[in-house]
Residue, then its C-alpha position, 0 to 999 in steps of 0.5 A: m500500500q502506498e501513502k496515497d492509498a492509505n490516505a484515501k482509505a482513511r478518508d473513506a472511513i471518515r466519510r462513512d462514519c461522519p455524516r455530512v463531513w467536508i474533506k479536502k485533499l490539499n497535498d500539491r506543490q502550491t500547498k507545501g507545508l500544509p497537511d495533506t487533508v483538512l476536514v470540517w465536521s460537527g462545527h470543528t476543523s481537523w488537519l491530517e498529515f499522512k505518512m507511510l513508513n517502513g519497518a523501524e523507520s523514524i517518523h522524522n525521516e518522512l516528516d519535513g520540517i516545514q510540515l512539522v512547524e505548520l502542524v504545531r501551529l495548527e495544533q496550538q490554534c485548533h487542537r485538532a492537527w495530527v500526523v497519521a503514520y502507516r507503518k509497513g510490517t517486516r518479518t518480525m512485526g506486522d503493519s501498524l498505524t500510529i497517530y502523533r500529536p505534532t508538539a510531541l514530535l518537536n526537537n526530533n522526539e519520538p514519543g514512546g507511549t506504552k508498549e501495548w496497542t491502543s484501543h479506540d476507547l483509550m486513544l484520547s488518553h494516550l494522545n494526551c498523556y504520551g503524544v502518541a497512539r499506536f494501533q495494530g494493522f492499518d486501522h483506518g477506523a482509528v482515524s475515523r474514530l479520532i475525528q468522531v471523539t475530537h469533534a464531539s468532546y475534545 
């Protein structure tokens, strides 16, 4: 799976679970630095930057400095900006999805969190405490759930 495919599947899950959501894909040359996707639902706006990683590759290998600066600004203004990293598995570890708070990635930090997988119910708790939530497999539903919970009660 490529980054654009993961992005499309996450957007499809959001459209399925969030009635009347407005989603706009932004990633092109004129929008350098802005996140890949902006969406508005239930009176709130979220910004999502999608990345595809291989094995143990660091998020910082794929996340451009300009992107991180813009994501941090958006997080500080609207509290709904996220980096969504799909990680292709290896022989010793399976595919996974990691959602990061941009401020947790400052200064080349790689937030640790817990060693356990995050459940959809604990997502906000892990994002608030650790700056990261990790899910087993390419859990597109976790991205949709992020929008649901942050737009309803964040």
